[in-house]
C-alpha positions in Angstrom: 7.2 15.3 302.1 9.6 12.4 303.2 11.2 10.9 300.4 9.8 7.3 301.2 6.2 8.3 302.1 5.1 6.5 298.6 7.8 3.8 298.5 6.0 0.1 297.9 2.9 1.6 297.2 0.9 0.5 293.8 -0.4 4.0 293.1 -1.9 4.7 289.6 -3.2 8.2 290.5 -1.8 10.6 293.0 -3.2 14.2 293.9 -1.1 16.8 295.7 -2.9 19.7 294.2 -3.6 23.0 296.0 -1.0 22.3 299.1 1.2 25.3 299.1 4.2 22.7 298.6 7.3 23.7 297.9 10.6 21.7 297.7 10.6 17.7 296.6 13.0 15.3 297.4 14.3 13.9 294.1 13.5 10.5 295.1 9.7 11.2 295.9 8.1 9.2 293.3 11.0 6.7 293.0 9.4 3.0 292.0 6.0 4.4 291.2 6.1 2.5 288.1 2.4 2.3 287.7 1.2 6.1 288.2 -0.5 7.0 285.4 -1.8 10.3 286.6 -0.1 13.1 288.9 -1.6 16.2 290.1 1.0 19.0 291.3 -1.1 22.0 290.1 -1.8 25.0 292.3 1.3 24.7 294.7 4.3 27.0 295.3 6.6 24.8 292.9 9.4 27.0 291.4 11.9 25.4 288.9 14.5 25.3 291.6 12.3 22.9 293.3 12.3 20.3 290.9 15.1 18.2 290.3 15.7 17.3 286.9 15.4 13.7 287.8 11.9 13.7 290.0 9.8 12.1 287.2 12.4 9.7 285.9 10.5 6.4 287.5 7.3 7.3 286.2 7.4 5.4 283.0 3.5 4.7 282.9 2.7 8.5 283.5 0.1 9.8 281.0 -1.4 12.9 282.6 0.9 15.6 284.3 -0.3 18.7 285.6 2.0 21.3 287.1 -0.5 24.5 286.3 -0.3 27.4 288.7 2.9 26.9 290.4 5.8 29.3 290.1 8.0 27.4 287.2 10.0 30.1 285.3 11.9 27.5 282.9 11.9 23.8 281.8 15.0 22.2 281.6 16.2 19.6 279.1 16.0 16.4 281.6 12.6 17.1 283.4 10.6 14.8 281.4 13.0 12.6 279.4 11.4 9.3 280.9 7.8 10.3 280.0 7.3 8.6 276.8 3.5 7.6 277.8 2.5 11.3 278.6 -0.4 12.2 276.8 -1.4 15.6 278.6 1.1 18.1 280.0 -0.3 21.2 281.8 2.1 24.2 282.6 -0.6 26.8 282.4 -0.6 29.7 285.0 3.2 29.4 285.6 6.0 32.3 285.0 7.7 30.4 282.3 10.0 32.6 280.1 12.2 30.1 278.7 11.7 26.3 277.5 14.7 24.2 276.7 14.9 23.7 273.0 14.5 19.8 273.1 12.4 19.9 276.6 9.7 17.7 274.9 11.7 15.5 272.4 11.0 12.4 274.0 7.1 13.0 274.6 6.2 10.9 271.9 2.6 10.4 273.1 1.8 13.8 274.0 -1.2 15.0 272.2 -2.1 18.1 274.5 -0.2 20.7 276.5 -1.3 23.6 278.2 1.1 26.6 278.2 
């Protein structure tokens, strides 16, 4: 996907599920400050495919679904700006390590699926 495909859009929900997507440009979601729901589940995303800054502009995000990918670890910066996130799904991945403070800024998180 091109980095500017969603630029200048006032999206609230975005579903890219079940598309066999792999690498994303780190600026793909830049400027989507009103986005509350993002479904990236059932793709082919690996830990290396997700730049640590990929979600940094998504300050309104409440629901993030990354289930059914090929993630093996969760780094320290991936979710740092997602303070409004309520639900995070990481189920059905191959996660074998999660950075100790990976979820520390997720102050609104009430449900996590591993």
